[in-house]
C-alpha positions, 0 to 999 in steps of 0.5 A: 499500500502506498503509504504517502497517498494514504496520508495525504488522502487522510489529511485531506478527508479530515480538512473536509469533515472539519469544514463541514463542521454541522455535519461533524458536529451532528456526528459527534451528538450521537454519543452524549445523546445515545449515553444521556438516555441510557442514564435517564432509563438506568438512573432508576436502578442500583446497578447496571443489569445485562441489558444495559450492556447490550443496549451500550454495544449496540449503541457503539455498533449504530454510531459506527455504522452512521459514521461511515455509511456514507462517506465512499458513496457521497464521492463516489465520482470523485473516487472514480475519476482519482482511480484513473490517475493511480489512485490506491484502493488500499490508501483510500480505505486507510485514509477512511479508517484513519479519520473515522477512527479518530471520531470513534475515539471522540464518541466512546471516550464521550459516551464512556464517560457519561455513562461510568460517572452517572451509572454503577456499570460494575466495569472499569471505565478503561476496560468499557472504553476498550470494548466500546472502541471495538464495537464502533470500529466494527460497525465503522467497517460495516458502514464503510462496506455498505457505502461501497455497495450502495450508489446512493446515500439514502439507501446507505442510510436505509440499510443501517437499520436492517443491519442493527434490528437483526442484532436485536433479534438474534441475540440473548435478549430475544431467547436463550443463545442455547435455543439458537439452532440451525441457520439462526445459530450461524447468524447468531454468531454473525452479530457483533453485538452478540460479542460485545455484549458477552465481553461486558458481562464477563468484565462486569464480573466480581472475578473476571477472567480477562482473557475471556473477556478480550477473547470475545472482542476478538469476533468483532475486530474480525468481523470488522476486518472482514468487512473491509476485505469485502469492500476493497475487491468492490471498490477495485472493480468500480469503473468511471 
């Protein structure tokens, strides 16, 4: 990969994002708003429960997807023109991940700080941040895949709920994980929120097994990596 090209593209993308400060402000408002809603609901109980853990992870996947789902499709014409002049797809995806990853960090820090201050999550803020950042990055990678697949921004936004809602249906909040079988079991294993949720549940134990908790985070990162790997040939095949 051309790292210099990736650096230049990342700098340009960051400048573009900062210049469109209204849209960027709306993205940044997602985290405190969702955290505030969580505090409003779970502030009525003494300690966090498993539903809160699931909601936190799902919120971060949602935020990551919404951050990224329009970031390729909205500049498709520019991307295709620059592909004619040796733009590397790898450098292009790297630039997106680099800037959106920075956005993820700001959002997760904000969300984690608010939730940890006002709720008894039973999880050290460092572990909470690490878990939720993995969920946000995974959502960002999925959002970039959506953006690579579609041809219009409104379709990209419309697809996000279709990816989020199944994570609620195929979750332990619906039925016990032992009840999934056949195709539903395979789908259950592919849900990023499932792994982040189980990781937080482990972190919340009185004597957590950190190796197990971190092991639960890895599938989220692998799902995100798979989404980027699929995005690469899709973008590579596109012609002006």
